[in-house]
C-alpha positions in Angstrom: -139.1 -63.7 -168.6 -136.9 -63.2 -171.6 -139.5 -64.8 -173.8 -142.3 -62.7 -172.3 -140.2 -59.5 -172.7 -139.4 -60.5 -176.3 -143.1 -61.0 -177.0 -144.0 -57.6 -175.5 -141.2 -55.9 -177.5 -142.3 -57.7 -180.7 -145.9 -56.7 -180.0 -145.0 -53.1 -179.5 -142.9 -53.1 -182.7 -145.8 -54.6 -184.6 -148.2 -52.1 -183.2 -145.8 -49.3 -184.1 -145.4 -50.6 -187.6 -149.1 -50.9 -187.9 -149.6 -47.3 -186.9 -147.0 -46.1 -189.3 -148.7 -48.1 -192.1 -152.1 -46.6 -191.2 -150.6 -43.1 -191.1 -149.0 -43.5 -194.5 -151.1 -41.9 -197.3 -150.6 -44.2 -200.3 -151.9 -44.0 -203.9 -151.6 -46.3 -206.9 -151.1 -45.0 -210.4 -152.3 -47.3 -213.2 -151.2 -47.2 -216.8 -153.3 -48.6 -219.7 -152.6 -50.3 -223.0 -155.6 -48.5 -224.6 -155.9 -45.1 -226.3 -158.6 -42.7 -227.2 -161.0 -40.4 -225.2 -161.4 -41.1 -221.5 -158.4 -43.3 -221.0 -154.9 -42.8 -219.7 -153.5 -42.6 -216.2 -155.8 -43.5 -213.3 -155.3 -43.2 -209.6 -156.7 -45.1 -206.6 -156.1 -45.0 -202.8 -154.4 -47.9 -201.1 -154.5 -48.8 -197.4 -151.2 -50.4 -196.4 -152.8 -51.8 -193.2 -155.7 -53.6 -194.7 -154.8 -53.9 -198.3 -157.9 -52.2 -199.4 -157.8 -50.6 -202.9 -160.4 -48.0 -204.0 -161.8 -47.9 -207.5 -159.4 -46.2 -209.9 -160.3 -42.8 -211.3 -159.0 -41.2 -214.5 -156.6 -38.3 -213.7 -155.0 -37.6 -217.1 -155.9 -38.6 -220.6 -152.9 -40.1 -222.4 -152.3 -42.4 -225.4 -151.6 -45.9 -224.1 -149.2 -45.1 -221.3 -148.6 -48.8 -220.7 -145.3 -49.1 -218.9 -143.9 -46.4 -216.7 -141.6 -45.7 -213.7 -141.2 -43.0 -211.0 -137.8 -41.5 -210.2 -136.6 -42.4 -206.7 -138.0 -39.1 -205.3 -141.4 -39.8 -206.8 -141.4 -36.2 -208.2 -141.3 -37.3 -211.8 -142.9 -40.1 -213.9 -141.6 -41.4 -217.2 -143.6 -43.5 -219.6 -143.5 -45.0 -223.1 -146.6 -44.7 -225.2 -148.1 -45.7 -228.5 -147.1 -45.4 -231.3 -143.5 -44.3 -230.7 -142.8 -41.7 -228.0 -141.7 -41.4 -224.4 -142.9 -38.7 -222.0 -142.0 -37.0 -218.7 -144.5 -35.9 -216.1 -144.2 -33.9 -212.9 -146.0 -35.5 -210.0 -148.0 -33.5 -207.4 -146.7 -34.9 -204.1 -149.9 -34.4 -202.2 -152.5 -35.6 -204.8 -150.5 -37.7 -207.3 -151.9 -35.7 -210.2 -149.7 -35.4 -213.2 -148.5 -32.5 -215.4 -146.9 -33.2 -218.7 -143.4 -31.8 -219.0 -142.5 -33.0 -222.5 -142.4 -35.8 -225.0 -139.7 -37.2 -227.3 -139.7 -39.7 -230.2 -138.7 -43.1 -228.7 -136.6 -44.0 -231.7 -138.7 -47.0 -232.8 -142.2 -48.4 -232.9 -144.2 -49.7 -229.9 -141.8 -48.8 -227.0 -142.4 -51.5 -224.4 -140.1 -50.7 -221.5 -138.6 -47.6 -219.8 -136.2 -47.4 -216.9 -133.8 -45.0 -215.2 -130.1 -45.3 -214.5 -129.0 -45.3 -210.8 -128.3 -41.6 -210.9 -131.7 -40.7 -212.4 -129.9 -38.6 -215.0 -130.8 -40.9 -217.9 -133.9 -42.7 -219.2 -133.5 -45.9 -221.2 -136.1 -47.2 -223.5 -136.6 -50.5 -225.4 -138.6 -50.3 -228.7 -140.3 -53.6 -229.3 -141.4 -53.3 -232.9 -138.4 -51.2 -233.7 -136.0 -53.7 -232.4 -133.8 -51.0 -231.0 -132.9 -49.2 -227.8 -132.2 -45.6 -226.9 -130.9 -43.5 -223.9 -132.1 -39.9 -223.2 -130.6 -37.4 -220.8 -132.9 -36.0 -218.1 -132.8 -32.3 -217.3 -132.8 -30.9 -213.8 -136.4 -30.0 -214.0 -137.3 -33.7 -214.8 -138.0 -33.2 -218.5 -136.5 -35.3 -221.3 -133.3 -33.9 -222.8 -131.3 -35.0 -225.8 -130.8 -38.6 -227.0 -127.4 -39.8 -225.9 -127.4 -43.4 -227.4 -129.2 -45.4 -230.0 -128.5 -49.0 -231.0 -130.4 -51.0 -233.7 -130.6 -54.8 -233.3 -130.7 -57.0 -236.4 -131.4 -60.6 -237.2 -134.0 -63.2 -236.3 -134.5 -66.5 -234.5 -136.4 -69.8 -235.0 -140.0 -68.8 -234.8 -141.1 -67.4 -238.2 -143.9 -65.3 -236.8 -142.8 -64.1 -233.3 -139.1 -63.9 -234.1 -138.8 -62.7 -237.7 -136.8 -59.7 -236.6 -135.4 -58.1 -233.5 -137.9 -57.3 -230.7 -136.2 -55.4 -227.9 -138.4 -56.0 -224.9 -136.7 -54.6 -221.8 -133.7 -52.5 -220.8 -132.1 -51.8 -217.4 -128.9 -50.9 -215.8 -127.1 -53.4 -213.5 -126.8 -52.6 -209.8 -123.3 -51.1 -210.3 -124.7 -48.7 -213.0 -121.8 -49.7 -215.3 -123.7 -52.1 -217.6 -127.0 -52.1 -219.4 -128.8 -55.4 -220.1 -131.3 -55.8 -222.9 -133.6 -58.8 -223.4 -134.4 -59.2 -227.1 -137.4 -61.5 -227.7 -136.9 -61.7 -231.4 -133.2 -62.7 -231.3 -133.3 -65.0 -228.3 -130.4 -63.0 -226.8 -129.5 -60.9 -223.8 -127.3 -58.0 -224.9 -124.8 -56.4 -222.5 -123.6 -52.9 -223.0 -121.1 -50.8 -221.1 -122.8 -47.7 -219.8 -121.1 -44.3 -219.3 -123.0 -42.6 -216.5 -121.4 -39.3 -217.4 -122.3 -39.1 -221.1 -125.2 -41.7 -221.3 -123.4 -43.5 -224.1 -123.5 -47.3 -224.7 -120.8 -49.5 -226.1 -121.0 -53.3 -226.6 -119.4 -55.3 -223.8 -117.2 -58.3 -224.3 -118.9 -60.7 -224.8 -121.7 -58.5 -226.2 -124.5 -61.1 -226.1 -125.7 -64.2 -224.2 -127.9 -66.7 -225.9 -131.0 -68.3 -224.4 -132.8 -71.5 -225.6 -134.0 -71.0 -229.2 -137.7 -70.0 -229.4 -137.9 -69.1 -225.7 -138.2 -65.3 -226.3 -136.5 -63.4 -223.4 -138.7 -60.7 -222.0 -137.7 -59.1 -218.6 -134.7 -59.3 -216.3 -134.5 -58.5 -212.6 -131.7 -58.5 -210.1 -131.5 -59.9 -206.6 -130.9 -57.3 -203.8 -127.4 -58.8 -203.4 -126.5 -57.5 -206.9 -124.9 -60.9 -207.8 -127.9 -62.9 -209.0 -130.0 -62.1 -212.1 -133.2 -63.7 -213.2 -134.6 -63.7 -216.7 -138.2 -64.6 -217.6 -138.8 -65.9 -221.2 -142.2 -65.0 -222.7 -142.6 -67.8 -225.2 -140.9 -70.5 -223.2 -142.6 -69.6 -219.9 -139.3 -70.3 -218.1 -136.9 -68.5 -215.7 -133.2 -68.5 -216.3 -131.1 -67.9 -213.2 -127.6 -66.3 -213.7 -124.6 -65.4 -211.6 -123.8 -61.8 -212.5 -120.2 -60.6 -212.6 -120.4 -56.8 -212.1 -116.7 -56.4 -212.8 -116.7 -57.9 -216.3 -120.4 -57.7 -217.2 -120.9 -61.4 -217.7 -123.8 -63.8 -217.1 -123.2 -67.4 -216.0 -126.2 -69.6 -216.2 -127.0 -71.6 -213.1 -130.5 -72.9 -213.5 -133.5 -73.1 -215.9 -136.9 -73.7 -214.3 -140.5 -73.6 -215.7 -142.7 -70.7 -214.7 -145.7 -73.1 -215.0 -146.8 -75.9 -212.7 -145.8 -79.4 -213.5 -148.4 -81.1 -215.8 -149.8 -77.9 -217.3 -150.5 -78.5 -221.0 -152.4 -75.4 -222.0 -151.1 -72.3 -223.9 -149.5 -69.6 -221.7 -146.9 -66.9 -222.0 -145.0 -65.3 -219.1 -144.8 -61.6 -218.6 -143.5 -59.9 -215.5 -140.8 -61.1 -213.0 -139.9 -59.5 -209.7 -137.8 -60.4 -206.6 -139.4 -59.5 -203.3 -137.5 -56.7 -201.5 -136.4 -59.1 -198.8 -134.6 -61.3 -201.4 -136.3 -64.5 -200.3 -139.0 -64.9 -203.0 -139.5 -64.4 -206.7 -142.8 -63.9 -208.6 -143.8 -64.3 -212.2 -147.1 -63.6 -214.0 -148.4 -66.2 -216.5 -150.9 -65.2 -219.2 -153.1 -68.0 -220.4 -152.6 -69.9 -217.2 -153.7 -66.6 -215.7 -151.7 -67.1 -212.5 -148.9 -65.7 -210.4 -146.1 -68.3 -209.8 -144.3 -67.9 -206.5 -140.7 -69.2 -206.0 -138.5 -69.4 -203.0 -134.9 -68.3 -203.4 -132.2 -70.4 -201.8 -130.2 -67.9 -199.7 -126.9 -69.6 -200.4 -127.1 -70.6 -204.0 -129.8 -68.3 -205.4 -131.6 -71.3 -207.0 -135.4 -71.3 -207.3 -138.0 -73.7 -206.1 -141.7 -73.3 -206.9 -143.9 -73.0 -203.9 -147.2 -71.8 -205.3 -149.2 -71.1 -208.5 -152.2 -68.9 -207.6 -155.0 -67.6 -209.9 -154.4 -64.0 -210.7 -158.0 -62.9 -210.2 -158.6 -62.2 -213.8 -157.5 -62.8 -217.4 -154.0 -62.2 -218.8 -152.0 -60.9 -215.9 -149.3 -58.6 -217.1 -147.6 -56.4 -214.6 -147.5 -56.3 -210.8 -145.8 -54.4 -208.1 -145.0 -54.7 -204.3 -146.3 -52.0 -202.0 -143.6 -50.2 -199.9 -144.2 -52.3 -196.9 -143.6 -55.5 -198.8 -146.8 -57.0 -197.5 -149.0 -56.6 -200.6 -148.7 -57.5 -204.3 -150.9 -55.7 -206.8 -151.4 -57.4 -210.2 -153.2 -56.0 -213.3 -155.3 -58.4 -215.4 -155.2 -56.9 -218.9 -158.0 -58.8 -220.7 -160.5 -58.7 -217.8 -160.0 -55.0 -217.2 -159.2 -55.6 -213.5 -156.6 -55.2 -210.8 -156.3 -57.5 -207.8 -154.5 -57.2 -204.4 -152.8 -60.1 -202.8 -151.5 -60.5 -199.2 -147.9 -61.8 -199.0 -147.1 -64.2 -196.2 -143.7 -62.8 -194.8 -142.4 -66.2 -193.9 -143.4 -68.3 -196.9 -144.0 -65.7 -199.7 -147.4 -67.3 -200.4 -150.1 -65.2 -201.8 -153.8 -64.9 -200.7 -156.4 -62.7 -202.3 -157.3 -59.6 -200.4 -160.8 -58.3 -201.3 -162.3 -58.3 -204.7 -160.9 -57.0 -208.1 -161.3 -53.4 -209.1 -162.2 -52.3 -212.6 -159.6 -50.6 -214.7 -159.8 -50.5 -218.6 -157.0 -52.5 -220.3 -155.0 -52.4 -217.1 -151.2 -52.3 -217.4 -148.5 -51.1 -215.0 -149.5 -50.4 -211.4 -147.1 -48.2 -209.3 -147.4 -47.3 -205.7 -147.0 -43.6 -204.8 -146.5 -42.3 -201.2 -148.4 -39.1 -200.8 -147.4 -36.1 -198.6 -150.4 -34.6 -196.8 
């Protein structure tokens, strides 16, 4: 009887969740790495029950709004664009349409990554070609305020072409909002700065840098929901470095190195995005050249990774991807085939399976899910 009661309860919960998912109006905003007339931000509708994604439609022309983020309220969007600016937009909560608030110089060429601190009072940007980072205050109306920090990286690493100078590739605050971590591809280093959440200033931590294997080219970092584990993907080395993060001292202790590519792969490939699933059990990496999404299980006790799947991304050169708010779907953009593809996530294993067919989106870059209020 208990088993039957449990099944009935579980069934009712599943039905309830399904109804909630069907009732949720969801959109997806896409960025692009292209510029010129007729390109910019696009929007599509997404069904959280079936995983169906409609064909994206242009909603605002913008110059290469490749990487962008929403604030936690989804009222504002912040992007970095070519050749050297960041921009703030207001988001219409019922349609997802955007209104430009203002722009600011990013502080260096080819800004590649933008993020917000945990209070949403500051925007942080990494300038790839400039080899530097900057922090900007955010005004109460969501617009960009004054620059509160700027740091120029200098030096080089072993690759004479890809690493001839600093290439700051990503920047984000740690879960405590007390430190900022920067992955610099050109220097083969992860920089750690102390972050003042009152003034937006940055000061080098002690130690100030952590080295990665020469020639590996660190790209993006992500934290586990427990706040104690950090995972770094290297672009040139196509590897993942797992660290124990000390939020009190701002230090990284390496625990594992593992390839993002399947055993025996001999082709040319570079890794791009890395994300931990919201449930903390799985980690995902995109591989360009291999054109796949690698899936890893996360040991719940040690945090170590084990590869469980390498699935074709549904196109060429997968760059960014994102989880929908239910955690049941992963959406990946395939930059060089001008497509985006939805995958179903198995909640028990983390394995991916294609859902439907790819949609067309020119020079597709960041996809971000946006709940709508209608």
